[in-house]
N, C-alpha and C positions, 0 to 999 in steps of 0.2 A: 228555754225561752230567754231571749235577750231583752234586757230592760235598760232604760235610760231615764235620767231626770231625778231630782230630789224627792218628788212626791212618793216614791217607792221606799224610801228609807224608813226602817222600823216596821215594815210589813213582811208577811211571809214571802211574797214575791221578791222583796229586796234581799232576803236571806238566802233564797234558793236560786235566784236568777243570775244570769251571766251579765255583768255590767258592761255596757259599751257607750261610746260617745253618741250623742244625739245626732241623727242623720239630718242635720239642718239643710233645709231646701227640698228634701224628698217629700213627695205627696203621701198623705195618710191614705191607706187603702180604703178606708170607710168614707171620710168626708171630702177627700181629694184636695184638702187645704195643705199647704206645706208645713212641715215641722220647723218651728223657729227656736232660736236659742232660749234656753230656760224651760222649755216644755218637757213633760215626762211622757213616756210611752213604752211600747214593746215593739220588738221586731220578730215576726214569725216567718217561717219558711212555708209559703203557700204554693200551690201548683199553678204555674202559668201555662194555660192551655191555648194552643194555637192550631189552626188548620188552614192550609192552603187549598184552594179549589182542586178537587180531584185527588187529593192526597189524604193520608191518615192524619188523625190528630196527634200532636206531640204534647207531652206534658213534662215540664221541667220545674224543679223547685226553684223558687225565687224569693229572696228575703224581702218582706214588705213591712214598712212601719205603720203603726197605729198610734194615734194620740192616746194617752191614758184613758180619757173619758170615752172616746170612741170604742176602744177595746172593751172597757168594762160594760158599756151599754150593749155591745154585741153579745156579751155573756149573760148579763142580768136583765136585759130588756129595756124598752124605751123609757120607762118610768125611773130608771136609775139616775139619769142626768138631773132630774128634779130633786131626787133624794140628796145628791151630793151638794146641791146649791141651797136647798131649804132645810135639810135635815128631816128626821122622822116626824110624822104628824101624830 
């Protein structure tokens, strides 16, 4: 997994991930908002599936960025975003 941004420092992902520059301007695959300078996130190789009428599907791996919060919410569920802003109750 490729990671970017300071929020990963000191975490297991920060120790094991491949550090890359933030893909500034690229859309997050989850929220569709662009990555801006200073944000943290991951880049995953996802399958880009296309099909032209009358033809077979094609599947190509394509690297897609996620904001850190969007990625963690996709793993831990929708209540995760509230946890990171409010803390445990």
